[in-house]
C-alpha positions in Angstrom: -9.8 -39.0 -35.2 -7.5 -41.7 -36.4 -4.7 -40.4 -38.7 -4.4 -42.4 -41.9 -1.1 -43.5 -43.4 -1.4 -41.1 -46.3 -2.0 -38.1 -44.0 0.9 -39.2 -41.8 3.2 -39.4 -44.8 2.0 -36.0 -46.0 2.6 -34.3 -42.6 5.9 -36.1 -41.8 8.2 -33.5 -43.4 6.5 -30.8 -41.4 6.9 -32.7 -38.1 10.5 -33.4 -38.9 11.2 -29.8 -39.6 9.6 -28.7 -36.3 11.7 -31.3 -34.4 14.8 -30.1 -36.1 14.0 -26.5 -35.2 13.3 -27.3 -31.6 16.5 -29.3 -31.4 18.4 -26.3 -32.8 16.8 -23.9 -30.3 17.6 -26.2 -27.4 21.2 -26.5 -28.6 21.7 -22.8 -29.0 20.2 -22.2 -25.5 22.5 -24.8 -24.0 25.6 -23.4 -25.8 24.7 -19.9 -24.6 24.2 -21.1 -21.0 27.5 -23.1 -21.1 29.3 -20.1 -22.5 27.9 -17.9 -19.7 29.0 -20.4 -17.0 32.5 -20.6 -18.6 32.9 -16.8 -18.7 31.6 -16.5 -15.1 34.2 -19.1 -13.9 37.0 -17.3 -15.8 36.1 -14.0 -14.2 35.7 -15.5 -10.8 32.0 -14.5 -10.6 29.8 -16.6 -8.5 26.5 -17.9 -9.9 23.3 -19.1 -8.4 20.8 -17.6 -6.0 22.9 -17.8 -2.8 23.1 -14.0 -2.8 19.4 -13.9 -1.8 20.5 -14.8 1.8 22.8 -11.8 1.9 22.1 -8.5 3.7 20.4 -6.0 1.4 21.8 -2.9 3.0 19.2 -0.5 1.6 15.8 0.9 2.4 12.6 0.6 0.4 10.3 3.6 0.4 7.1 1.5 0.6 7.0 -1.9 2.1 3.9 -3.9 3.0 6.0 -6.0 5.4 8.8 -5.1 7.8 11.9 -4.3 5.8 15.2 -2.5 6.7 18.8 -2.4 5.7 19.5 -5.5 7.7 16.9 -7.5 5.8 17.9 -10.0 3.1 17.8 -9.7 -0.6 15.0 -12.3 -0.5 13.0 -10.0 1.7 13.6 -7.2 -0.9 12.2 -9.5 -3.6 9.1 -10.2 -1.6 8.5 -6.5 -0.8 9.0 -5.6 -4.5 6.6 -8.4 -5.5 3.9 -7.3 -3.0 4.3 -3.7 -4.3 3.7 -4.8 -7.8 0.7 -6.9 -6.8 -0.7 -3.8 -5.0 -0.4 -1.8 -8.2 -1.9 -4.5 -10.3 -4.8 -5.1 -7.9 -5.7 -1.4 -7.5 -5.5 -0.7 -11.2 -7.5 -3.8 -12.1 -10.3 -2.7 -9.8 -10.3 1.0 -10.9 -9.9 0.3 -14.6 -12.8 -2.3 -14.5 -15.2 0.1 -12.7 -14.2 3.0 -15.0 -14.4 0.8 -18.1 -17.8 -0.5 -17.2 -19.1 3.0 -16.7 -17.6 4.2 -20.0 -19.0 1.2 -21.8 -22.6 1.8 -20.7 -22.0 5.5 -21.3 -21.1 4.9 -25.0 -24.4 3.0 -25.4 -26.5 5.5 -23.5 -29.4 7.2 -25.4 -28.3 10.7 -24.2 -26.1 12.2 -26.9 -23.9 14.2 -24.4 -23.1 11.2 -22.2 -22.5 9.1 -25.3 -20.2 11.8 -26.8 -18.2 12.3 -23.6 -17.7 8.5 -23.2 -16.6 8.2 -26.8 -14.1 11.1 -26.4 -12.7 9.4 -23.3 -11.9 6.2 -25.2 -10.5 7.9 -28.2 -8.3 10.3 -26.2 -6.8 8.2 -23.5 -6.1 5.0 -25.5 -4.2 7.1 -28.1 -1.9 8.9 -25.5 1.2 6.8 -24.7 1.0 5.2 -21.3 4.4 6.5 -20.1 3.4 10.0 -21.0 0.2 9.7 -19.0 2.2 8.4 -16.0 4.6 11.3 -16.3 1.8 13.8 -16.5 0.2 12.6 -13.3 3.5 12.3 -11.5 5.3 15.5 -12.6 2.3 17.8 -13.1 -0.8 16.7 -11.1 1.1 15.5 -8.0 3.0 18.8 -7.9 -0.3 20.6 -7.4 -0.9 18.8 -4.1 -0.3 20.9 -0.9 2.6 20.6 1.4 2.5 18.6 4.6 1.5 21.6 6.7 -1.5 22.3 4.5 -2.6 18.7 4.1 -6.1 18.1 2.9 -8.1 16.3 5.6 -10.8 13.7 4.8 -11.8 12.4 8.2 -8.7 10.4 9.3 -7.2 10.5 5.8 -4.5 13.0 4.8 -3.5 14.0 1.3 -0.4 16.1 0.5 2.6 16.0 -1.8 4.2 13.2 0.3 1.3 10.9 -0.4 -2.1 9.7 0.7 -2.2 8.6 4.3 -4.8 6.2 5.8 -5.3 5.2 9.4 -4.2 1.7 10.3 -4.9 -0.8 13.1 -2.0 -1.5 15.5 -1.8 -4.2 18.1 -0.5 -2.9 21.5 -0.4 -4.3 25.1 -3.8 -2.6 25.7 -5.3 -4.2 22.5 -6.1 -2.8 19.1 -5.6 0.9 18.6 -6.2 3.1 15.5 -3.1 4.8 14.4 -4.3 8.0 12.7 -1.8 9.9 10.5 -1.0 13.5 11.5 1.4 16.2 10.4 4.7 16.2 12.3 6.9 19.0 11.2 7.8 18.5 7.5 6.7 14.9 7.6 3.6 12.8 8.4 3.6 10.4 11.4 1.4 7.4 11.8 -0.9 5.7 9.5 -0.2 3.9 6.2 1.0 5.9 3.2 0.4 5.5 -0.5 3.4 7.2 -2.2 2.9 9.8 -4.9 4.6 7.4 -7.2 1.9 4.8 -6.5 -0.9 7.3 -6.9 0.5 8.6 -10.3 1.1 5.0 -11.5 -2.4 3.9 -10.4 -4.1 6.9 -12.2 -2.1 6.4 -15.4 -2.6 2.7 -15.6 -6.2 2.8 -14.6 -7.3 5.5 -17.1 -5.3 4.0 -19.9 -6.4 0.4 -19.5 -10.0 1.4 -18.8 -10.2 2.9 -22.3 -9.5 -0.6 -23.8 -11.6 -2.4 -21.2 -14.5 -0.1 -22.1 -14.5 -1.3 -25.7 -14.3 -5.0 -24.5 -17.2 -4.5 -22.2 -19.2 -2.6 -24.8 -18.8 -5.5 -27.2 -20.0 -7.8 -24.5 -23.0 -5.6 -23.8 -23.9 -5.5 -27.5 -23.9 -9.3 -27.6 -26.8 -9.4 -25.2 -30.1 -9.6 -27.2 -32.3 -6.5 -26.8 -35.2 -8.6 -25.8 -33.5 -9.3 -22.5 -33.7 -5.6 -21.5 -37.2 -5.3 -22.8 -38.3 -8.3 -20.8 -36.7 -6.8 -17.7 -38.5 -3.5 -18.3 -41.9 -5.4 -18.5 -41.4 -6.8 -15.0 -40.6 -3.3 -13.6 -36.8 -3.3 -13.4 -35.3 0.1 -13.7 -32.5 0.9 -16.2 -29.7 0.6 -13.6 -31.1 -2.6 -12.1 -31.6 -4.1 -15.5 -28.0 -3.3 -16.4 -26.6 -4.8 -13.2 -28.9 -7.9 -12.9 -29.7 -8.8 -16.5 -27.3 -7.2 -19.0 -24.0 -7.3 -17.2 -23.9 -11.0 -16.2 -24.6 -12.0 -19.8 -22.1 -9.5 -21.2 -19.3 -10.7 -18.9 -19.6 -14.2 -20.4 -18.4 -12.7 -23.7 -16.1 -10.0 -22.3 -14.1 -11.9 -19.7 -11.9 -13.9 -22.0 -10.5 -10.9 -23.9 -10.5 -8.8 -20.7 -8.1 -11.4 -19.3 -5.5 -10.4 -21.9 -6.0 -6.7 -21.1 -5.4 -7.4 -17.3 -2.2 -9.2 -18.2 -1.1 -6.3 -20.4 -1.8 -4.1 -17.4 0.4 -6.3 -15.2 3.3 -6.1 -17.7 2.9 -2.4 -18.2 3.2 -1.9 -14.4 7.0 -2.3 -15.0 6.9 1.3 -16.2 6.9 2.1 -12.4 10.7 2.1 -12.6 10.5 5.3 -14.7 9.2 7.3 -11.7 11.0 5.4 -9.0 8.2 3.3 -7.6 9.8 0.3 -5.8 8.3 -2.6 -7.9 9.9 -5.8 -9.2 11.6 -4.0 -12.1 13.0 -1.2 -9.9 14.2 -3.3 -7.0 15.1 -6.7 -8.4 16.0 -5.6 -11.9 17.7 -2.5 -10.7 19.0 -2.2 -7.1 19.5 -5.9 -6.4 21.2 -6.5 -9.8 23.6 -3.5 -9.5 24.6 -4.4 -5.9 25.2 -8.1 -6.5 26.3 -8.1 -10.1 24.2 -11.3 -10.6 22.7 -10.0 -13.8 21.4 -13.3 -15.3 19.9 -14.5 -12.0 18.3 -11.2 -11.2 16.7 -10.7 -14.7 15.7 -14.4 -14.8 13.9 -13.8 -11.4 12.2 -10.7 -12.9 10.9 -12.8 -15.8 9.7 -15.6 -13.6 7.8 -13.2 -11.3 6.0 -11.5 -14.1 5.2 -14.8 -15.8 3.8 -16.0 -12.5 1.7 -12.9 -12.0 0.3 -13.1 -15.5 -0.4 -16.8 -15.2 -2.3 -16.1 -11.9 -4.4 -13.4 -13.6 -5.3 -15.7 -16.5 -6.2 -18.5 -14.1 -8.3 -16.2 -11.9 -10.2 -14.8 -14.9 -10.8 -18.3 -16.3 -12.1 -19.6 -13.0 -14.4 -16.5 -12.7 -15.7 -17.1 -16.3 -16.3 -20.8 -15.6 -18.2 -20.0 -12.5 -20.3 -17.4 -14.3 -21.1 -19.8 -17.1 -22.1 -22.5 -14.5 -24.3 -20.1 -12.7 -26.1 -19.0 -15.9 -26.7 -22.7 -16.9 -28.3 -23.5 -13.6 
């Protein structure tokens, strides 16, 4: 719509004030950055990200790629980012599945199921997240058996050192399955999920599922009751109706607000540092920062990584929502 001269004159003071505010913020940011560079030069402190090429000199308890003391700080950043993505991915899947189950449970006709689901939401969303993580790490994980008394689930081992899965290894003879097994006071072979990762996954999944349950419940309530009645008339069972009819329409409403909750989950994963899980905050904002003294660069890298993860989550959910809408239109 074309802006008239009268409207432009009326809005001009507001536009001028916004421009002045932006200019002031930019000037303050520039002054702060210039002051930092001046102080760094006066103290003889190097700036920039050249330190990423240096040797890290430390181990990381869980690494999805090869990493050792001789690896670079850049490799440490990559390992920390992958560890964070692992947490976010696992918690997103589990919290979604739990949230959907609780959402349908809150709408179930059976009063016991409805009451249990309601109690789940009211209890877990009102307990501080850090307290829940501490509970799972310091209490529940302590109940797990020692390595010698590991619980066996086929080729999977569970003990107080972690959850161990078999993994495929490429050898000269081809692919072999490396099955974990107790070796003295430790476990040899396989791939381990640390107790810190298990506690963090449990805490984040349960806490966020309580919020996702309410988002999904609102989406389910937005679906007209006639849809379920029509599905029943053609012989669909309650579960098939929920999965094939109700859920696709509910997600159309629930996905946009759910995206914000997934982003909240990603940001809350930084609490991993409280229990020593090697994520972005623990490694980049802790170990790398303390060893290199590159505080501004390290924390700026932490901010950029979390922004990138949250941007990727928002983009993925928006693409999924558009595809869902396009499918329903056709």
